[in-house]
C-alpha positions as CSV (number, residue, x, y, z in Angstrom):
1,M,0.0,0.0,0.0
2,R,1.2,3.5,-0.7
3,S,2.2,5.5,2.2
4,I,0.0,8.4,3.0
5,Q,1.5,11.8,2.3
6,H,0.1,15.2,2.2
7,N,0.2,17.7,-0.7
8,S,3.3,19.7,-1.4
9,D,3.7,22.8,-3.5
10,Q,5.2,20.7,-6.2
11,F,2.2,18.4,-6.2
12,S,-0.1,21.4,-6.4
13,F,1.8,22.8,-9.3
14,A,1.7,19.4,-11.1
15,R,-2.1,19.2,-10.6
16,R,-2.7,22.7,-12.0
17,F,-0.5,21.9,-15.0
18,A,-2.3,18.6,-15.5
19,S,-5.6,20.3,-15.1
20,F,-4.8,22.7,-17.9
21,G,-3.8,19.8,-20.1
22,R,-7.0,17.9,-19.4
23,R,-9.2,20.9,-20.2
24,F,-7.2,21.4,-23.4
25,F,-7.8,17.7,-24.2
26,L,-11.5,17.8,-23.5
27,I,-12.1,21.0,-25.6
28,T,-10.1,19.5,-28.5
29,S,-11.9,16.2,-28.2
30,A,-15.3,17.9,-28.2
31,L,-14.4,19.8,-31.4
32,L,-13.2,16.6,-33.1
33,C,-16.3,14.8,-32.0
34,A,-18.4,17.5,-33.6
35,F,-16.8,16.7,-36.9
36,G,-17.1,13.0,-36.4
37,I,-13.4,12.3,-36.0
38,F,-13.6,10.8,-32.5
39,A,-16.3,8.5,-31.2
40,N,-18.0,9.3,-27.9
41,P,-15.6,8.2,-25.1
42,Y,-18.4,6.8,-23.0
43,N,-18.8,3.1,-23.9
44,S,-21.6,1.5,-22.1
45,D,-23.0,-1.0,-24.6
46,A,-22.0,-0.2,-28.2
47,D,-24.9,2.0,-29.3
48,D,-26.3,3.5,-26.1
49,F,-24.7,6.9,-26.3
50,S,-25.3,7.3,-30.0
51,E,-29.0,7.6,-29.3
52,P,-30.2,11.2,-29.7
53,G,-30.5,12.9,-26.3
54,R,-29.2,9.9,-24.5
55,L,-28.6,10.7,-20.8
56,H,-26.1,8.9,-18.5
57,R,-28.1,6.4,-16.5
58,V,-27.3,6.4,-12.8
59,L,-28.8,4.0,-10.3
60,I,-28.6,4.8,-6.6
61,L,-29.2,1.9,-4.2
62,I,-30.0,2.8,-0.6
63,A,-30.6,0.4,2.3
64,E,-28.9,1.6,5.5
65,P,-30.4,2.8,8.7
66,Q,-27.6,4.9,10.2
67,Y,-26.5,7.8,8.0
68,Q,-29.7,9.3,6.5
69,T,-28.6,8.7,2.9
70,S,-32.3,8.0,2.2
71,S,-32.5,11.8,2.4
72,T,-29.1,13.1,1.6
73,L,-28.5,11.2,-1.6
74,P,-31.8,12.0,-3.3
75,E,-31.3,15.7,-2.5
76,F,-27.7,15.5,-3.9
77,A,-28.9,13.7,-7.1
78,N,-31.7,16.1,-7.7
79,R,-29.2,18.9,-7.6
80,F,-26.2,17.5,-9.4
81,W,-27.3,14.4,-11.4
82,N,-30.4,15.7,-13.2
83,A,-31.4,16.0,-16.8
84,E,-29.9,19.4,-17.2
85,Q,-26.5,18.0,-16.1
86,G,-26.9,15.1,-18.6
87,F,-28.2,12.4,-16.2
88,E,-31.2,10.2,-15.8
89,T,-31.1,9.1,-12.2
90,R,-33.2,6.4,-10.5
91,I,-33.2,6.0,-6.8
92,L,-34.2,2.6,-5.3
93,Q,-34.6,2.3,-1.6
94,G,-35.2,-0.8,0.6
95,D,-36.1,-1.4,4.2
96,P,-32.7,-2.5,5.7
97,G,-34.6,-5.1,7.8
98,E,-36.0,-6.9,4.8
99,H,-32.9,-7.5,2.7
100,H,-34.6,-6.5,-0.5
101,I,-34.8,-3.5,-2.8
102,Q,-37.7,-3.7,-5.3
103,G,-36.5,-3.5,-8.9
104,M,-32.8,-3.8,-8.0
105,E,-32.0,-6.4,-10.6
106,E,-33.7,-4.6,-13.4
107,G,-32.3,-1.3,-12.3
108,I,-28.7,-2.5,-12.4
109,R,-29.2,-3.9,-15.9
110,W,-30.5,-0.5,-17.0
111,A,-27.8,1.5,-15.4
112,D,-24.5,2.9,-16.8
113,A,-23.3,3.5,-13.3
114,V,-24.4,2.2,-9.9
115,L,-23.9,4.0,-6.6
116,I,-24.2,1.9,-3.4
117,S,-25.2,3.1,0.0
118,V,-26.2,-0.2,1.6
119,R,-25.4,-1.9,4.9
120,R,-25.2,-5.6,5.8
121,Q,-27.8,-6.9,3.4
122,A,-28.3,-10.4,2.0
123,F,-30.1,-9.7,-1.3
124,P,-31.8,-12.2,-3.6
125,A,-29.3,-14.0,-5.8
126,G,-30.5,-12.3,-9.0
127,A,-29.7,-8.9,-7.7
128,I,-26.1,-9.8,-6.7
129,E,-25.6,-11.6,-10.0
130,A,-26.8,-8.5,-11.8
131,L,-24.2,-6.4,-10.0
132,K,-21.5,-8.9,-10.9
133,S,-22.6,-8.8,-14.5
134,H,-22.5,-4.9,-14.4
135,L,-18.9,-5.1,-13.2
136,D,-17.9,-7.8,-15.7
137,A,-19.2,-5.5,-18.4
138,G,-16.7,-2.8,-17.3
139,K,-19.3,-0.5,-15.9
140,P,-18.5,1.8,-13.0
141,V,-19.5,1.3,-9.3
142,I,-19.3,4.0,-6.6
143,G,-19.6,3.1,-3.0
144,I,-20.0,5.4,0.0
145,R,-19.7,4.9,3.7
146,T,-21.3,1.5,4.5
147,A,-20.8,0.1,1.0
148,N,-17.7,-1.7,2.3
149,H,-19.9,-4.0,4.3
150,A,-23.0,-3.7,2.0
151,F,-23.4,-7.4,1.4
152,H,-21.9,-8.9,4.6
153,A,-25.0,-9.7,6.7
154,R,-23.0,-11.9,9.1
155,G,-25.4,-14.8,8.5
156,R,-28.5,-12.8,9.6
157,G,-30.1,-12.6,6.2
158,P,-33.3,-14.4,5.1
159,D,-33.4,-17.9,3.7
160,G,-32.4,-17.6,0.0
161,G,-30.5,-14.3,0.6
162,L,-27.1,-14.2,-0.9
163,E,-24.1,-12.5,0.9
164,W,-21.0,-11.2,-0.8
165,A,-18.8,-10.8,2.2
166,E,-15.7,-10.3,0.0
167,F,-17.2,-7.4,-1.9
168,D,-14.9,-5.0,0.0
169,P,-11.5,-6.6,-0.7
170,E,-12.5,-8.1,-4.0
171,V,-14.2,-5.2,-5.6
172,L,-13.6,-2.0,-3.6
173,G,-10.0,-2.9,-2.6
174,G,-10.4,-2.1,1.1
175,S,-10.1,-4.0,4.4
176,Y,-12.9,-2.6,6.6
177,H,-12.5,-3.7,10.2
178,G,-14.6,-1.3,12.2
179,H,-14.3,2.4,13.1
180,Y,-13.1,4.8,15.7
181,A,-15.4,6.3,18.3
182,E,-17.7,9.1,17.2
183,G,-16.9,12.6,18.3
184,P,-13.5,13.6,17.0
185,L,-13.5,15.6,13.8
186,A,-11.5,13.9,11.1
187,K,-9.2,16.2,9.0
188,V,-9.5,15.2,5.3
189,E,-6.6,15.8,3.1
190,A,-5.3,14.8,-0.3
191,I,-2.8,11.9,-0.7
192,Q,0.0,12.7,-3.0
193,S,-0.6,11.1,-6.4
194,F,0.4,12.0,-9.9
195,T,-2.1,9.7,-11.6
196,R,-4.8,10.7,-14.1
197,E,-7.4,9.3,-11.8
198,A,-6.4,11.6,-9.0
199,E,-6.3,14.6,-11.4
200,I,-9.9,14.0,-12.5
201,I,-11.4,13.0,-9.2
202,L,-9.7,15.7,-7.0
203,E,-9.9,18.5,-9.5
204,G,-11.5,21.6,-7.8
205,V,-11.8,19.8,-4.4
206,E,-10.6,22.3,-1.7
207,F,-8.5,20.9,1.1
208,P,-8.4,20.4,4.0
209,F,-12.0,19.9,5.2
210,Q,-13.5,18.2,8.2
211,S,-15.8,15.2,8.6
212,A,-17.9,14.7,11.8
213,G,-18.4,11.0,11.0
214,S,-16.5,8.3,12.8
215,L,-13.3,7.5,11.0
216,Y,-13.4,4.1,9.3
217,K,-10.5,1.7,9.7
218,T,-9.9,0.6,6.1
219,Q,-6.2,-0.4,5.9
220,P,-4.5,-2.2,4.2
221,L,-5.7,-1.4,0.7
222,A,-5.2,-3.7,-2.2
223,A,-1.9,-3.1,-4.0
224,D,-3.6,-1.8,-7.2
225,T,-5.7,0.9,-5.5
226,I,-5.1,4.6,-6.1
227,P,-5.4,6.3,-2.7
228,L,-6.8,9.7,-3.0
229,L,-7.8,11.1,0.4
230,S,-6.7,10.5,4.0
231,G,-8.5,11.2,7.3
232,T,-6.8,11.8,10.6
233,I,-8.0,12.2,14.2
234,D,-5.8,13.2,17.1
235,G,-3.7,10.4,18.4
236,K,-4.5,7.9,15.7
237,P,-2.8,6.9,12.5
238,A,-4.2,8.3,9.2
239,E,-6.7,6.2,7.3
240,P,-7.5,6.2,3.6
241,V,-11.0,7.7,3.2
242,A,-11.2,7.7,-0.6
243,W,-9.6,5.7,-3.4
244,A,-10.1,4.4,-6.9
245,R,-9.2,1.2,-8.7
246,Y,-10.1,-1.0,-11.7
247,Y,-11.9,-4.2,-11.1
248,G,-11.1,-7.5,-12.7
249,S,-10.3,-8.3,-16.4
250,S,-13.1,-5.9,-17.4
251,H,-11.2,-3.0,-15.7
252,A,-14.5,-1.7,-14.4
253,P,-13.8,1.7,-12.7
254,V,-14.5,1.6,-8.9
255,F,-14.5,4.5,-6.5
256,Y,-15.1,4.2,-2.8
257,T,-15.2,6.8,0.0
258,S,-15.8,6.1,3.7
259,L,-17.2,9.6,3.9
260,G,-21.0,10.0,3.7
261,F,-22.0,11.2,7.1
262,P,-25.0,13.5,6.9
263,S,-23.0,16.7,7.4
264,D,-20.5,15.6,4.8
265,F,-23.1,16.3,2.1
266,E,-23.0,20.0,3.2
267,Q,-19.2,20.2,2.5
268,P,-18.3,21.6,-0.9
269,G,-15.3,19.4,-0.9
270,F,-17.3,16.2,-0.5
271,Q,-19.9,17.4,-3.1
272,K,-17.2,18.0,-5.7
273,L,-15.5,14.7,-4.9
274,L,-18.7,12.7,-5.7
275,I,-19.4,14.8,-8.8
276,N,-15.9,14.1,-10.1
277,A,-15.9,10.5,-9.2
278,M,-19.1,9.9,-11.2
279,F,-17.5,11.8,-14.2
280,W,-14.4,9.7,-13.9
281,G,-16.4,6.4,-13.7
282,L,-18.4,7.2,-16.8
283,E,-15.4,8.4,-18.7
284,A,-13.3,5.3,-17.8
285,G,-16.2,2.8,-18.0
286,Q,-16.2,0.3,-20.8
């Protein structure tokens, strides 16, 4: 795992330089696309984005009782992932006690990108298989907060419910093993990285900012992850709180953040982080 380091002046300069290059690339690509020289870079099923007026299809799955994402995520999506921004967003919510989200399997098959805010569920096998097929097709997944134990019900699911206890290490690339006590504010900072993924996902995110949510213990990360943000509380080692990676032979883009506490959604830095992560996932998705 990469060691956690904080931004330096050199890193800030490199990011600004890379940001200029990326904006130049996007403008040039847009002009070339207008003349039919480049195909659309988003590649979710061969002809999907060639449809006139085709919006990016985002599915948000919510089934967690602790962090109020049943309210914060719909508000966020209505503001940032709406038709004016080029998105068609569907939000499916389930009762965390029932281990079921109505329409989940069909919704995943419809979606270009899936965002997961789920805690300790054992869903019907068809829903889990649909998510695996989504990833195998190279499509992006974004997980927030409890997504790193989304499908680990600890044997408490209903008969016929399917757990995916290894979703965290296998797909997200983390090693969740609890969290620190609530109370201390976590200081969130960028981890030094000169990757294209960091440039896209962290562009315009102002650091540092604070999170009131309990700091998750997520180390060690898989060797192929790209650590993006660290969180620190007094007297404890820093923990990665956001990272990206590519899953499996399909190279499906995966982004995870342990942030997602209710007040995090009021932080401009967290808002920009989620917006950028979705942009990166759709751009990188196959």
